[in-house]
C-alpha positions, 0 to 999 in steps of 0.5 A: 863712555868717555869717547861718547861724551867727548864726541857728544861735546864736539858735535853739540858745539859744531851744530850751533851754526845749523838751523834748529831743525838740523841742530843738536836736538835733531842729533839727540833724536836720531841717536835715540831712534838708532839705539831703539832700532838696534835694541829691537833688531838685535843687530849691529855694533852698538858703539858704532851705531851711536857714534854714527848717529852722533856724527852723521851730519858732521860736515853737512854741506848745507851748513859747513865747508869743512870735510866731514869724513876727514874731521871724523877721522881726525877726531876719532883717531885722536881717541884711539878708536878702532880703525874699522869703527872709524871707517864705518862711521865715515861710511855712515856720514858719506852715504846716509843722505837721501841725495845719495840715492835709494836704499842699498840692501848691501849696506852695513846694518849699522848704516841701515839703522842710522839711516832709518833713524835719520829718515824717521826724524824727517817724517811725521809731526817732527818732520813737518815742523823741521821742513817748515823750519828749514824752509823759513830759514832758507826763505822758501815759499810755504807753497807755490800753486803755480808749480805742479806737485810731483810724485815721483820727484822733479828734482834734477840738475835744473831744479836742485831743490824743492820750489816750496816747502810743500813741494819738498813733501812730494820731492822727498818726505813722502818717498821715505817710507818705501826707502826704510831698511829695517823691519822696525824702521818700516813699522815706525815709518808707516805711522809717520807717513800716514800722519803727513798724508793727513796733514797735507789733506788738511793743508789743501782743504784750507788752502783751497777753502776760499775757492768754495765761498 
């Protein structure tokens, strides 16, 4: 479809300023996951889901200063996309992030599917790689044992981000399994969650191994 191809070209160019964990290959994985969930669930508008997955990070505050929803409306409006589709893609962009709050059962199925796909890419082996990639990009510590780990998270106005990449697992990544929306998303999240738990067990065994010598 010409619109999908054009949006793909726009987004792949826009993602060049992002770190590799949030770049174009992340978008590609989220699109594949979202379409897979759509096929399994047999729900939602496929065109809307694909557009929403492609554009879910447009205007991401971590990397961009421009207004994501306004950019989406400008681009899709120029292609003559149905205004109802545009509204839904904007809604996905505005509401998808973890920082927007817990799972909302009243959200559209399109948002639920794309949100599950995005959260799945933050979990498992890829999620671990992305977490440490972004932590290095931001200059964060791998782990700071002087700060206690927290579950539920300690993020607040006084602590707007995790103090280390390992803390980020407890502030966000380990919470994602219980925030999935769809049956398919929940099934996929369980396996990825268990892998992260095993990884952290090994991490702390190695971190603390010198204390046993």
